C-alpha positions in Angstrom: 194.6 121.9 40.4 192.1 119.6 42.1 189.8 117.1 40.7 186.1 118.0 40.0 183.9 116.5 42.8 181.3 114.0 41.6 177.7 114.4 42.6 176.6 111.4 44.7 173.1 110.2 43.7 171.3 108.1 46.2 168.5 105.8 44.8 165.9 105.4 47.3 164.3 102.1 47.6 160.4 101.9 47.7 159.0 99.4 50.2 156.5 96.8 48.8 153.0 97.8 48.7 150.7 96.7 51.6 147.4 97.5 49.7 146.6 96.0 46.3 144.4 96.4 43.4 141.3 94.2 43.3 140.9 92.5 39.8 137.1 92.2 40.1 136.0 95.7 41.2 139.3 97.7 40.2 139.6 99.4 43.7 142.7 99.5 45.5 141.4 97.9 48.6 142.9 94.3 48.9 144.8 93.5 52.2 146.8 90.4 53.0 146.4 89.1 56.6 148.9 86.8 57.9 149.2 85.7 61.6 152.7 84.6 62.9 153.2 80.9 62.8 150.1 80.4 60.7 150.3 78.1 57.4 147.7 80.3 55.7 147.1 84.0 54.7 143.7 85.6 54.3 143.5 88.0 51.4 140.4 90.2 51.4 139.0 92.9 49.3 137.7 95.9 51.4 135.3 96.9 48.7 133.6 93.9 47.1 134.4 91.6 50.2 135.9 88.7 48.1 138.0 86.8 50.4 140.1 83.5 50.1 142.8 81.8 52.1 145.9 81.0 50.5 148.9 78.9 51.4 151.7 80.8 53.4 155.3 79.5 53.0 158.2 80.8 55.2 159.8 82.5 52.1 156.5 84.3 51.3 155.9 88.1 51.4 152.3 89.8 51.1 152.9 90.2 47.4 153.3 86.5 47.0 150.2 85.8 48.8 148.4 88.4 46.8 149.6 86.9 43.4 148.4 83.6 44.4 144.9 85.1 45.4 144.8 86.9 42.1 145.4 83.6 40.1 142.7 82.0 42.2 140.0 84.9 41.8 140.7 85.3 38.0 140.3 81.5 37.3 137.0 81.6 39.1 135.9 84.6 37.3 136.8 83.0 33.8 134.7 80.1 34.8 131.5 82.0 35.6 131.8 84.0 32.4 132.3 80.8 30.4 129.2 79.3 32.0 127.0 82.3 31.2 128.2 82.4 27.6 
């Protein structure tokens, strides 16, 4: 008698996203624009037009630049809400 064959299950790896969610307008419209050999990346929301330049390090990916932009934008939004209240 032979052995029972095992079913091979391959896991597919999802690529990192290229469009992100905006914390201000809640639309999935944030793009990270980085030109080669540049030390900054421009992160822009295509819906509400909020944009900032964030530093780009050699080990960065677009997700890292988005995270830095997210921190900057949410801190500014908290400051505006605190001044109004």
